[in-house]
C-alpha positions as CSV (number, residue, x, y, z in Angstrom):
1,M,-23.7,-16.8,-57.2
2,R,-23.1,-13.2,-55.7
3,D,-21.6,-10.5,-57.9
4,L,-18.5,-9.3,-56.7
5,R,-17.0,-6.0,-56.9
6,I,-13.3,-6.3,-55.6
7,V,-10.9,-3.7,-54.3
8,F,-7.2,-5.2,-54.5
9,M,-4.7,-3.9,-51.8
10,G,-0.9,-4.4,-52.3
11,T,2.6,-3.1,-53.4
12,P,5.4,-5.4,-54.4
13,D,5.9,-7.9,-57.0
14,F,4.7,-10.6,-54.7
15,A,1.4,-8.8,-55.1
16,V,1.1,-8.7,-58.6
17,A,0.8,-12.3,-59.2
18,T,-2.4,-12.5,-57.4
19,L,-3.8,-9.7,-59.0
20,K,-3.0,-10.9,-62.6
21,A,-4.4,-14.1,-61.6
22,L,-7.7,-12.3,-60.5
23,L,-7.9,-10.5,-63.8
24,D,-7.2,-13.9,-65.6
25,A,-10.1,-15.6,-64.0
26,N,-12.2,-12.3,-65.0
27,Y,-12.9,-10.8,-61.7
28,N,-14.2,-7.5,-61.5
29,V,-11.5,-5.1,-59.7
30,V,-13.1,-1.7,-59.4
31,G,-10.0,-0.4,-57.8
32,V,-6.4,-1.1,-56.7
33,I,-5.1,0.5,-53.4
34,T,-1.2,0.7,-53.4
35,A,2.0,2.7,-51.8
36,P,2.6,6.3,-53.1
37,D,5.2,6.8,-55.1
38,K,8.6,7.3,-53.6
39,P,12.1,8.3,-54.8
40,A,14.7,5.5,-55.4
41,G,18.1,5.0,-56.8
42,R,20.9,7.4,-57.2
43,G,19.0,9.9,-59.3
44,R,16.0,9.8,-56.9
45,K,13.7,9.7,-59.4
46,M,10.0,8.8,-58.5
47,H,9.3,5.2,-58.5
48,Q,6.2,3.5,-58.8
49,S,5.2,0.4,-56.8
50,A,5.3,-2.9,-59.1
51,V,1.4,-3.1,-58.4
52,K,0.9,0.2,-59.7
53,K,2.6,-0.3,-62.7
54,F,0.7,-3.6,-63.6
55,A,-2.5,-2.0,-62.5
56,L,-2.0,1.3,-65.1
57,A,-1.1,-1.4,-67.7
58,N,-4.6,-3.0,-67.1
59,D,-6.3,0.4,-67.2
60,L,-7.2,-0.2,-63.4
61,N,-8.5,2.5,-61.2
62,V,-5.5,3.3,-58.7
63,L,-5.7,5.2,-55.3
64,Q,-2.4,5.8,-53.5
65,P,-3.5,7.2,-50.0
66,T,-0.6,8.5,-47.7
67,N,-3.2,7.9,-44.7
68,L,-5.9,5.3,-44.7
69,K,-8.0,7.1,-42.1
70,R,-8.3,10.3,-43.9
71,K,-11.8,10.8,-44.6
72,S,-11.2,11.9,-48.2
73,F,-9.6,8.6,-48.7
74,V,-12.4,6.8,-46.9
75,A,-15.3,8.6,-49.0
76,E,-13.1,7.7,-52.3
77,L,-13.0,3.9,-51.3
78,K,-16.9,3.8,-50.3
79,A,-17.6,5.4,-53.6
80,L,-16.1,2.3,-55.6
81,N,-18.9,0.4,-53.8
82,A,-17.0,-3.0,-53.5
83,N,-18.3,-5.6,-51.6
84,L,-14.9,-7.4,-51.2
85,Q,-11.3,-6.3,-50.3
86,I,-8.1,-8.3,-50.9
87,V,-4.9,-7.4,-49.3
88,V,-1.8,-9.0,-50.4
89,A,1.6,-7.7,-49.0
90,F,0.1,-4.2,-47.8
91,R,0.2,-2.4,-44.7
92,M,-2.2,-2.8,-41.6
93,L,-5.7,-1.6,-42.3
94,P,-7.9,0.8,-40.1
95,K,-11.0,-0.9,-39.0
96,V,-13.2,1.9,-41.0
97,V,-11.3,0.3,-44.1
98,W,-11.0,-3.7,-43.4
99,Q,-15.0,-3.4,-42.2
100,M,-16.2,-1.7,-45.2
101,P,-17.4,-4.2,-47.7
102,A,-20.0,-6.5,-47.2
103,Y,-18.4,-9.9,-47.8
104,G,-15.3,-8.9,-45.8
105,T,-11.7,-8.2,-46.3
106,F,-9.5,-11.1,-46.6
107,N,-5.3,-11.3,-46.6
108,L,-3.0,-13.7,-48.3
109,H,0.1,-14.3,-45.9
110,A,3.1,-16.2,-46.9
111,S,3.2,-18.5,-43.9
112,L,1.4,-21.3,-41.9
113,L,-0.6,-19.4,-39.4
114,P,-0.5,-19.0,-36.9
115,N,3.3,-19.2,-37.2
116,Y,5.2,-16.4,-38.6
117,R,2.7,-13.6,-38.1
118,G,4.6,-10.1,-39.3
119,A,6.5,-8.6,-41.7
120,A,9.2,-11.0,-42.9
121,P,7.6,-14.7,-43.0
122,I,9.7,-16.1,-45.8
123,N,12.8,-14.9,-44.2
124,W,12.4,-16.0,-40.8
125,A,10.8,-19.6,-41.9
126,I,14.6,-20.1,-43.6
127,I,16.5,-18.3,-40.9
128,N,15.1,-20.7,-38.5
129,G,15.6,-24.0,-40.4
130,E,12.0,-25.0,-41.3
131,T,11.4,-27.6,-43.4
132,K,7.8,-26.6,-44.5
133,T,5.9,-23.6,-45.1
134,G,3.2,-22.1,-47.0
135,V,0.4,-19.8,-47.8
136,T,-3.1,-18.8,-45.7
137,T,-5.7,-16.7,-46.6
138,F,-7.7,-15.1,-43.6
139,F,-10.2,-12.7,-42.6
140,I,-8.7,-9.4,-41.2
141,D,-9.5,-8.5,-37.9
142,E,-8.2,-6.0,-35.5
143,K,-4.6,-7.3,-34.8
144,I,-1.8,-8.6,-37.0
145,D,-2.5,-11.7,-38.9
146,T,-4.6,-13.1,-36.4
147,G,-8.0,-13.4,-37.9
148,A,-10.1,-16.3,-38.7
149,M,-8.4,-18.6,-41.2
150,I,-10.0,-19.7,-44.8
151,F,-7.6,-21.9,-46.8
152,Q,-3.9,-22.7,-46.2
153,E,-1.6,-24.7,-48.6
154,E,1.6,-26.4,-47.5
155,I,5.0,-26.7,-49.3
156,E,8.4,-28.1,-48.4
157,I,11.5,-25.8,-48.1
158,D,14.5,-27.3,-49.9
159,P,17.6,-27.4,-47.8
160,S,19.6,-25.4,-50.2
161,E,16.5,-22.8,-50.8
162,N,17.4,-19.1,-50.4
163,A,14.4,-16.7,-49.6
164,G,14.2,-15.5,-53.2
165,S,13.2,-19.0,-54.6
166,L,10.8,-19.5,-51.8
167,H,9.1,-16.4,-52.2
168,D,8.6,-17.2,-56.1
169,K,7.1,-20.6,-55.2
170,L,4.8,-19.0,-52.6
171,M,3.7,-16.2,-54.8
172,D,2.7,-18.7,-57.3
173,I,0.7,-20.9,-54.9
174,G,-0.4,-17.8,-53.2
175,S,-2.1,-16.2,-56.0
176,T,-3.8,-19.7,-56.9
177,L,-5.1,-19.9,-53.3
178,V,-6.5,-16.2,-53.5
179,V,-8.7,-17.1,-56.3
180,K,-9.8,-20.2,-54.8
181,T,-10.8,-18.1,-51.7
182,V,-12.7,-15.7,-54.0
183,H,-14.5,-18.4,-55.9
184,H,-15.8,-19.7,-52.7
185,I,-16.9,-16.3,-51.5
186,E,-18.4,-15.9,-54.8
187,K,-20.6,-19.0,-54.1
188,D,-21.3,-18.3,-50.6
189,E,-19.6,-21.7,-49.5
190,V,-16.6,-20.1,-47.1
191,T,-16.1,-21.7,-43.7
192,T,-13.5,-20.3,-41.5
193,T,-11.0,-21.6,-38.7
194,I,-10.1,-19.8,-35.6
195,Q,-6.3,-19.7,-35.1
196,P,-5.1,-22.0,-32.5
197,N,-3.3,-20.7,-29.5
198,L,0.1,-22.4,-29.6
199,E,2.5,-22.0,-26.8
200,D,5.6,-22.0,-29.1
201,V,4.4,-19.7,-32.0
202,R,7.2,-18.2,-33.8
203,T,7.1,-14.8,-35.2
204,A,8.3,-13.0,-38.3
205,Y,9.7,-9.8,-36.8
206,K,10.6,-6.9,-39.2
207,I,14.4,-7.3,-40.4
208,H,17.2,-4.6,-39.4
209,K,20.3,-4.2,-40.4
210,D,21.4,-5.7,-37.0
211,T,19.4,-8.7,-37.8
212,C,21.4,-9.3,-40.8
213,K,24.6,-9.2,-39.1
214,I,26.4,-12.8,-39.1
215,D,27.5,-14.2,-35.7
216,W,30.6,-16.4,-36.4
217,T,30.7,-17.8,-33.3
218,D,27.0,-19.6,-33.9
219,S,26.5,-23.3,-35.2
220,I,27.3,-23.8,-38.6
221,D,23.4,-24.6,-39.3
222,N,22.5,-21.2,-38.1
223,I,25.1,-19.4,-40.0
224,Y,23.9,-21.0,-43.3
225,N,20.3,-20.7,-42.7
226,K,20.7,-16.9,-41.7
227,I,22.7,-16.5,-44.9
228,R,20.1,-17.9,-47.5
229,G,17.1,-16.9,-45.4
230,L,18.2,-13.2,-46.3
231,S,19.3,-13.8,-49.9
232,P,18.8,-12.1,-52.1
233,Y,17.3,-9.1,-50.2
234,P,18.3,-7.6,-47.8
235,A,21.4,-9.8,-47.5
236,S,23.8,-11.1,-44.4
237,W,26.7,-9.0,-43.8
238,T,29.7,-9.3,-42.2
239,T,33.0,-7.1,-41.3
240,L,36.0,-8.2,-43.3
241,Y,39.5,-7.3,-41.7
242,N,42.2,-7.8,-44.7
243,G,45.5,-6.5,-43.8
244,D,45.4,-2.8,-43.2
245,D,41.7,-2.7,-44.7
246,T,38.2,-2.9,-43.4
247,Y,35.2,-3.8,-45.3
248,A,31.5,-4.2,-44.8
249,I,30.7,-6.9,-47.0
250,K,27.5,-8.8,-48.1
251,I,27.4,-12.4,-48.4
252,Y,24.5,-14.0,-50.7
253,E,25.3,-17.8,-51.4
254,V,27.4,-20.1,-49.3
255,E,27.7,-24.3,-48.8
256,K,28.8,-25.8,-45.5
257,L,31.3,-28.2,-44.9
258,V,31.4,-30.0,-41.6
259,E,34.9,-30.9,-40.7
260,P,37.3,-30.7,-38.0
261,H,40.0,-28.0,-38.0
262,S,42.6,-26.0,-35.8
263,Y,41.5,-22.5,-37.4
264,L,40.2,-19.7,-34.9
265,T,36.5,-18.9,-35.6
266,G,36.1,-16.1,-38.5
267,T,39.6,-17.0,-40.0
268,V,39.5,-16.4,-43.7
269,I,41.3,-19.2,-45.6
270,S,41.6,-18.5,-49.4
271,S,43.2,-20.3,-52.6
272,K,42.9,-19.3,-56.2
273,K,39.5,-20.8,-56.6
274,E,38.1,-20.6,-53.1
275,V,37.3,-18.8,-50.3
276,K,36.2,-20.3,-46.9
277,I,35.3,-19.2,-43.3
278,A,36.0,-21.2,-40.4
279,V,33.3,-21.8,-37.6
280,K,33.0,-24.0,-34.8
281,E,32.2,-27.3,-36.6
282,G,33.7,-26.7,-39.9
283,Y,33.7,-24.0,-42.6
284,I,31.4,-22.0,-44.5
285,I,32.4,-21.8,-48.1
286,V,31.5,-18.5,-49.8
287,K,30.3,-18.6,-53.2
288,I,28.8,-15.0,-54.1
289,L,29.9,-11.9,-51.9
290,Q,29.6,-8.1,-52.5
291,L,32.4,-5.6,-51.6
292,P,31.5,-1.9,-50.8
293,G,30.4,-0.1,-53.9
294,K,30.7,-3.2,-56.2
295,R,28.3,-5.4,-57.7
296,S,27.7,-8.9,-56.2
297,M,30.3,-11.5,-57.6
298,E,31.0,-15.1,-57.8
299,I,34.1,-15.8,-55.9
300,K,36.2,-16.9,-58.8
301,S,35.7,-13.9,-60.5
302,L,36.2,-11.7,-57.6
303,L,39.7,-13.4,-56.9
304,N,40.7,-12.2,-60.2
305,G,41.2,-8.6,-59.0
306,F,41.0,-9.0,-55.0
307,S,43.4,-10.7,-52.6
308,F,42.6,-11.9,-49.2
309,E,45.9,-11.7,-46.9
310,K,47.2,-14.4,-44.8
311,D,45.6,-12.9,-41.6
312,A,42.3,-12.2,-43.2
313,K,39.3,-12.7,-40.8
314,V,35.7,-11.7,-40.3
315,S,33.6,-11.0,-37.3
């Protein structure tokens, strides 16, 4: 058995589950690399990453480099004398960093590689209407998410699932897969598989504000998938024209109803208990939305204090 000295790299909650699983399995984590603190919220107070908070609570050594190529950081990393590095939801590493440990640097990615390489694999799998996804561990190389695969685990995507619930599922199975990967590296029993060159490989591009805007002229399935694929974060949005007022609203939860009608696309039809939006094949029934400057609300609660005009529409 190899005597492992592990450096863990990660930032958000998704990574915390894996770090906890490593500690629970009694692996020796000699250092944790995470993002620098940054101002957040209305008060612009300095905010620590989820990984930093967890690492400090468990008395782990934390480094927060602003530049991964800086000589002082590289020297600090070498001084930890790690022989394995694990990356979960971090940033792209320079070669001087990922080549450092004797047993390599591997990454946990929330997709079935080679599909959905990139920054937002969970969101795009749902947006594109996939029925299955999973997690992959692979050794890092010079490109993004292209290295030799170690293990994969596949799960089904529920038809009503949103990005938040899928995130939590993949976080849990991903942490287990990382521990399994470490166990095989510890026993020197790892075999790898080169990622296949698929003609129609799908990419998980970084999501921008424009990505999140709803196109109400799209198919009902595409609209439905986009809204749940962006919920709860960063959330899809649209412009609501309500009488003389115009709002940029976020939509978090919807249902779809395939049904013929004669309304113009984007027409908002409301009653005392329901709000639905006319699209080509039927209606998108809005369950939870957020007005500017307000918290997200279920439609029934929103309708207690907000009225949709007869000519209300979205675009």
